[in-house]
C-alpha positions as CSV (number, residue, x, y, z in Angstrom):
1,M,0.0,0.0,0.0
2,T,2.8,2.3,0.9
3,V,4.6,1.6,-2.4
4,R,1.4,2.5,-4.3
5,V,1.1,5.8,-2.5
6,V,4.7,6.7,-3.2
7,N,4.4,5.8,-6.9
8,S,1.2,7.8,-7.0
9,N,2.9,10.8,-5.5
10,R,5.8,10.5,-7.9
11,Y,3.4,10.3,-10.8
12,H,1.5,13.4,-9.6
13,H,4.8,15.2,-9.1
14,W,6.0,14.4,-12.6
15,Q,2.6,15.3,-14.0
16,T,2.5,18.8,-12.4
17,R,6.1,19.6,-13.0
18,Y,6.8,18.3,-16.5
19,A,3.4,18.0,-18.2
20,P,3.3,21.7,-19.2
21,Y,6.6,21.3,-21.0
22,V,5.3,18.3,-22.9
23,F,2.3,20.3,-24.1
24,L,4.5,23.2,-25.0
25,A,7.0,21.0,-26.9
26,P,5.2,21.0,-30.3
27,F,5.0,24.8,-30.3
28,A,8.6,25.2,-29.2
29,L,9.7,22.9,-32.0
30,I,7.8,24.8,-34.6
31,F,9.0,28.1,-33.2
32,L,12.6,27.1,-33.3
33,T,12.3,25.7,-36.8
34,F,10.2,28.2,-38.6
35,W,10.8,31.4,-36.6
36,L,13.9,31.5,-34.5
37,D,16.2,29.9,-37.0
38,P,15.2,32.3,-39.9
39,L,15.4,35.2,-37.4
40,I,19.0,34.4,-36.5
41,K,19.9,33.9,-40.2
42,S,18.4,37.2,-41.2
43,F,20.3,38.9,-38.4
44,V,23.6,37.5,-39.8
45,L,22.6,38.4,-43.3
46,A,22.0,42.0,-42.3
47,F,25.8,42.5,-42.0
48,S,26.5,41.0,-45.5
49,I,26.0,41.8,-49.2
50,T,24.6,38.9,-51.1
51,C,24.0,38.0,-54.7
52,G,21.6,35.2,-54.6
53,P,21.5,32.5,-51.9
54,N,25.2,31.4,-52.2
55,V,27.3,34.5,-52.7
56,R,27.9,36.4,-49.5
57,V,30.4,39.1,-48.5
58,F,30.6,40.4,-44.9
59,V,30.4,44.2,-44.8
60,G,29.8,45.0,-41.2
61,L,27.5,48.0,-40.6
62,N,27.7,49.2,-44.2
63,N,24.2,48.1,-45.0
64,F,22.8,50.2,-42.2
65,R,25.0,53.2,-43.1
66,F,23.8,53.1,-46.6
67,L,20.2,52.7,-45.5
68,L,20.3,55.9,-43.4
69,T,21.4,57.9,-46.4
70,D,19.2,56.1,-49.0
71,P,16.6,58.5,-50.4
72,D,14.4,55.6,-51.5
73,F,14.3,54.3,-47.9
74,H,13.5,57.8,-46.6
75,K,10.6,58.0,-49.1
76,A,9.4,54.6,-47.9
77,V,9.5,55.6,-44.3
78,W,7.6,58.8,-45.0
79,N,4.9,57.1,-47.0
80,T,4.5,54.4,-44.4
81,S,4.3,57.0,-41.6
82,V,1.6,58.9,-43.5
83,F,-0.4,55.8,-43.9
84,A,0.1,54.9,-40.2
85,M,-1.0,58.4,-39.1
86,A,-4.1,58.1,-41.2
87,S,-4.9,54.7,-39.8
88,L,-4.6,56.0,-36.2
89,F,-6.4,59.3,-36.5
90,V,-9.0,58.6,-39.2
91,Q,-9.6,54.9,-39.2
92,L,-9.7,54.4,-35.5
93,S,-11.8,57.5,-35.0
94,L,-14.4,56.2,-37.5
95,S,-14.2,52.8,-35.8
96,L,-14.9,54.3,-32.4
97,A,-17.7,56.5,-33.7
98,L,-19.4,53.5,-35.4
99,A,-19.0,51.4,-32.2
100,L,-20.6,54.2,-30.1
101,L,-23.5,54.5,-32.6
102,L,-24.1,50.7,-32.9
103,N,-23.9,50.3,-29.1
104,R,-27.1,52.4,-28.7
105,R,-30.0,50.2,-27.5
106,F,-32.6,52.3,-29.4
107,L,-31.0,51.7,-32.8
108,K,-33.1,49.2,-34.8
109,G,-31.3,46.6,-36.9
110,R,-28.0,47.3,-35.2
111,N,-26.9,43.7,-35.5
112,L,-27.4,43.9,-39.3
113,F,-25.3,47.1,-39.4
114,R,-22.6,45.4,-37.3
115,L,-22.4,42.6,-39.8
116,A,-22.4,44.9,-42.8
117,F,-19.5,47.0,-41.5
118,F,-17.5,43.9,-40.4
119,T,-18.1,41.9,-43.6
120,P,-15.3,43.7,-45.7
121,N,-12.7,42.2,-43.4
122,L,-13.8,38.7,-44.4
123,V,-12.9,39.4,-48.1
124,G,-9.4,38.3,-49.2
125,M,-6.7,40.9,-49.7
126,V,-6.2,40.0,-53.3
127,F,-9.9,40.7,-54.0
128,V,-9.7,44.0,-52.2
129,G,-6.6,45.1,-54.1
130,L,-8.1,44.2,-57.5
131,L,-11.5,45.7,-56.5
132,F,-10.1,49.1,-55.5
133,S,-7.7,49.3,-58.5
134,M,-11.0,49.3,-60.5
135,V,-12.8,51.6,-58.1
136,F,-10.0,54.2,-58.7
137,A,-9.7,53.6,-62.4
138,P,-9.9,56.7,-64.7
139,L,-13.2,57.7,-66.3
140,F,-15.2,54.6,-65.5
141,G,-14.1,54.0,-62.0
142,L,-16.7,54.3,-59.2
143,V,-15.0,57.2,-57.5
144,N,-14.8,59.2,-60.8
145,Q,-18.4,58.3,-61.5
146,V,-19.5,59.6,-58.1
147,L,-17.5,62.8,-58.6
148,H,-19.1,63.2,-62.1
149,A,-22.6,62.9,-60.5
150,L,-21.8,65.5,-57.9
151,T,-20.1,68.0,-60.1
152,N,-22.0,67.3,-63.4
153,Q,-18.6,67.4,-65.2
154,P,-16.7,64.6,-66.8
155,T,-13.9,63.3,-64.4
156,D,-11.1,61.2,-65.7
157,T,-8.7,61.5,-62.7
158,N,-6.2,58.6,-62.7
159,W,-5.8,58.2,-59.0
160,L,-3.2,55.5,-59.0
161,F,-1.0,57.3,-61.5
162,N,-1.1,60.7,-59.7
163,P,1.7,61.0,-57.0
164,K,-0.6,63.2,-54.9
165,L,-3.5,60.8,-55.0
166,V,-1.8,57.4,-54.5
167,M,-1.6,57.5,-50.8
168,P,-5.2,58.9,-50.3
169,A,-6.4,56.0,-52.5
170,L,-4.6,53.5,-50.3
171,V,-6.0,55.1,-47.1
172,L,-9.5,54.9,-48.5
173,A,-9.1,51.3,-49.4
174,A,-7.8,50.5,-45.9
175,L,-10.7,52.4,-44.4
176,W,-13.2,50.2,-46.2
177,L,-11.3,47.1,-45.1
178,Y,-10.4,47.7,-41.5
179,V,-12.9,50.2,-40.0
180,G,-15.4,47.5,-39.3
181,F,-12.8,45.2,-37.9
182,N,-11.6,47.7,-35.3
183,M,-15.2,48.6,-34.6
184,I,-15.8,45.1,-33.2
185,Y,-13.0,45.5,-30.7
186,F,-14.3,48.9,-29.6
187,L,-17.9,47.6,-29.4
188,A,-16.8,44.7,-27.1
189,A,-15.0,47.2,-24.9
190,L,-18.0,49.5,-24.7
191,Q,-20.3,46.7,-23.7
192,A,-17.9,45.8,-20.8
193,V,-18.3,49.3,-19.3
194,D,-20.5,49.2,-16.2
195,R,-23.9,50.9,-17.0
196,E,-24.2,52.0,-13.4
197,L,-21.3,54.5,-14.0
198,Y,-23.3,56.2,-16.7
199,D,-26.3,56.4,-14.4
200,A,-24.2,57.9,-11.7
201,A,-22.8,60.4,-14.1
202,Q,-26.3,61.4,-15.2
203,V,-27.3,61.9,-11.6
204,D,-24.3,64.2,-11.2
205,G,-25.4,66.2,-14.2
206,A,-22.8,65.1,-16.7
207,N,-23.7,65.6,-20.4
208,M,-23.0,63.1,-23.1
209,F,-19.5,64.5,-23.9
210,Q,-18.6,64.5,-20.2
211,Q,-19.8,60.9,-19.9
212,F,-17.7,60.0,-22.9
213,L,-14.6,61.8,-21.5
214,H,-14.8,60.6,-17.9
215,V,-16.6,57.2,-18.2
216,T,-16.3,55.7,-21.7
217,L,-12.6,56.5,-22.4
218,P,-11.3,55.3,-19.0
219,G,-13.5,52.2,-19.4
220,I,-12.2,51.2,-22.9
221,R,-8.6,52.4,-22.4
222,P,-7.0,49.0,-22.1
223,V,-8.6,47.7,-25.3
224,A,-8.0,51.1,-27.0
225,V,-4.2,50.8,-26.2
226,V,-4.1,47.3,-27.7
227,I,-6.0,48.5,-30.9
228,V,-3.7,51.5,-31.3
229,V,-0.5,49.3,-31.0
230,L,-1.8,46.6,-33.3
231,S,-3.0,49.2,-35.9
232,T,0.5,50.9,-35.8
233,I,2.2,47.5,-36.3
234,G,-0.2,46.6,-39.1
235,S,0.2,49.9,-40.8
236,F,4.0,49.7,-40.9
237,Q,3.7,46.2,-42.4
238,L,1.7,47.5,-45.3
239,F,2.6,45.6,-48.5
240,E,-0.2,43.5,-50.1
241,L,-2.8,46.2,-50.5
242,A,-0.4,48.7,-52.1
243,Y,1.3,46.1,-54.3
244,L,-2.0,44.7,-55.6
245,M,-3.6,48.1,-56.2
246,L,-0.5,49.5,-58.0
247,N,0.4,46.3,-59.9
248,N,-3.0,45.4,-61.5
249,G,-1.6,44.6,-64.9
250,T,0.1,48.0,-65.2
251,R,3.5,47.5,-63.6
252,N,2.8,50.8,-61.8
253,W,4.3,49.8,-58.5
254,P,5.6,51.4,-56.3
255,G,3.6,54.2,-57.9
256,P,4.7,57.4,-59.8
257,D,7.7,59.0,-58.0
258,N,7.7,56.2,-55.5
259,S,4.5,57.6,-54.1
260,G,3.2,54.2,-53.0
261,L,6.6,52.8,-51.8
262,T,6.3,51.3,-48.3
263,I,9.1,49.9,-46.1
264,V,8.0,46.3,-46.7
265,M,7.7,47.0,-50.4
266,Y,11.2,48.4,-50.4
267,L,12.4,45.3,-48.5
268,Y,10.7,43.1,-51.2
269,Q,12.4,45.1,-54.0
270,N,15.9,44.6,-52.6
271,G,15.5,41.0,-51.4
272,F,13.5,39.4,-54.2
273,V,13.8,41.7,-57.2
274,T,17.4,43.0,-56.8
275,G,18.5,39.8,-55.0
276,D,20.5,41.5,-52.2
277,L,19.1,39.5,-49.2
278,G,21.7,41.1,-46.9
279,Y,20.4,44.7,-47.5
280,A,16.8,43.5,-47.3
281,S,17.6,41.9,-43.9
282,A,19.0,45.2,-42.8
283,V,15.8,46.9,-43.9
284,G,13.7,44.3,-42.0
285,W,15.6,44.7,-38.8
286,T,15.4,48.5,-39.0
287,L,11.6,48.1,-39.5
288,A,11.4,45.8,-36.5
289,L,13.3,48.4,-34.3
290,I,11.0,51.2,-35.5
291,V,7.9,49.2,-34.8
292,M,9.2,48.1,-31.4
293,A,10.2,51.7,-30.4
294,L,6.8,53.1,-31.5
295,S,4.9,50.3,-29.7
296,L,6.8,50.9,-26.4
297,L,6.3,54.7,-26.8
298,Q,2.6,54.3,-27.2
299,I,2.3,51.9,-24.2
300,W,4.4,54.4,-22.1
301,L,2.3,57.4,-23.2
302,S,-0.9,55.5,-22.3
303,G,0.2,55.1,-18.7
304,T,-0.2,51.4,-18.8
305,W,3.0,50.7,-17.0
306,K,2.3,53.3,-14.3
307,R,-1.1,51.7,-13.5
308,E,0.3,48.2,-13.3
309,A,3.1,49.4,-11.0
């Protein structure tokens, strides 16, 4: 009997101590094989100049020095930053406004509207890129047709071939795609705010704006911080939408005067078109540092660390 108890205790001890590692082993194996190994190799490549997969010359920090003086990289950073700012201030503002509207109990058919605004996110990126390349097509595109109906004058603006209109076109396409997606997150956060806080604010004489400022925003702040950080990361990784819209059978990418060039597109050009995987790796690591710095800055500005401390 004693032996059985001892064996049972040993089995229980093994189970509680080592079982979690057994369950984590498949993920760890996949992580080491498909993520950590390429990450280490890309870090090593960032200090080399390559010509194809087999020819490699170590150059130290020369890739990063050239990157800091490269006007094309500066253009890519500027374009990506403009897109990210539009995502943060326009896209997230619209998402929050829609969430506030569709959270109203008196609104009839709000579930249908929620589905309608979220549905574009279910469409594949390839379809979206091709769709909006036709929406912004000259003369017969939907945007030009709407402008023609409003102004009663023929409009043949070629949005995707005008350096001043390429980025607004990309921002509008991203709005259609992601506003409803972020709206769902805001809506979930709004529904988690205690209704008694609004009742107490009304008793104290607070108007709707004051309720939004002192009840709604503090209540949704944790979710809002996550949405802002994820939107920033996603914006700086912009590639598929711009590539598909500007490369729809016209070979127009990265747009006239590099007006649609993004950091990831610049990485793609150097790594897979030019063939310099070393310089492309340097661009990738620079992008990772930019995104990490911006994310940490946003978390710090939101006061998340102070509240946790």
